[in-house]
C-alpha positions as CSV (number, residue, x, y, z in Angstrom):
1,M,94.2,164.9,129.8
2,T,93.0,168.1,128.1
3,T,95.2,171.2,128.2
4,P,93.9,174.6,127.1
5,A,95.5,176.3,124.1
6,P,98.2,178.9,124.9
7,S,96.9,182.4,125.4
8,S,98.5,185.7,124.2
9,Q,97.4,187.3,127.5
10,P,99.8,187.2,130.5
11,A,99.0,184.4,133.0
12,S,97.8,185.3,136.4
13,A,99.7,183.7,139.3
14,D,96.3,183.4,141.2
15,I,94.5,181.3,138.5
16,I,95.3,177.7,138.0
17,S,93.1,175.6,135.8
18,R,93.3,172.1,134.6
19,S,90.7,169.7,133.3
20,F,90.7,165.9,133.0
21,S,88.3,163.4,131.5
22,M,88.1,159.7,131.2
23,E,85.5,157.4,129.8
24,G,84.7,153.9,130.8
25,N,81.9,151.3,131.0
26,A,80.8,149.4,134.1
27,R,78.6,146.4,134.6
28,I,76.9,144.9,137.6
29,L,77.3,141.1,137.7
30,E,75.8,138.5,140.0
31,H,76.8,138.1,143.7
32,Q,77.8,141.8,144.1
33,N,80.5,141.6,141.5
34,K,81.2,144.5,139.3
35,E,83.4,144.9,136.2
36,A,84.7,148.1,134.5
37,E,86.5,148.6,131.3
38,I,88.6,151.7,131.1
39,R,91.5,152.7,128.8
40,G,91.9,149.1,127.5
41,F,92.0,147.6,131.0
42,T,89.3,145.5,132.8
43,I,88.9,146.1,136.5
44,K,86.9,143.7,138.6
45,C,85.7,144.2,142.2
46,A,83.5,142.2,144.6
47,E,82.2,142.4,148.1
48,R,83.3,140.2,150.9
49,E,81.2,137.4,152.2
50,P,78.3,137.1,153.1
51,M,77.1,139.7,150.6
52,G,79.5,138.8,147.8
53,D,81.9,136.0,146.9
54,N,85.2,137.7,147.8
55,S,86.6,136.9,144.3
56,A,88.2,140.4,143.8
57,P,89.2,143.4,145.8
58,S,86.3,145.5,147.2
59,P,85.6,149.0,145.8
60,L,86.9,150.5,149.1
61,A,90.2,148.5,148.6
62,Y,90.7,150.1,145.2
63,F,89.9,153.5,146.6
64,A,92.3,153.1,149.5
65,S,95.1,151.8,147.2
66,S,94.6,154.7,144.8
67,I,95.4,157.1,147.6
68,L,98.5,155.2,148.5
69,F,99.8,155.4,144.9
């Protein structure tokens, strides 16, 4: 996470600013499988049958669980 340098000007209560960046690499594999590497972790996802092989959670499952966290 990137935090701006402190300013000598008084802070306004109406302005809140924060920035965040993250880099990763993603690959599309066979049978609708995907793999991403981010911050030293490997994340795999797959689609359910018949489009995929159901070997990992679906992208929607990751999205839904991230909201729950």
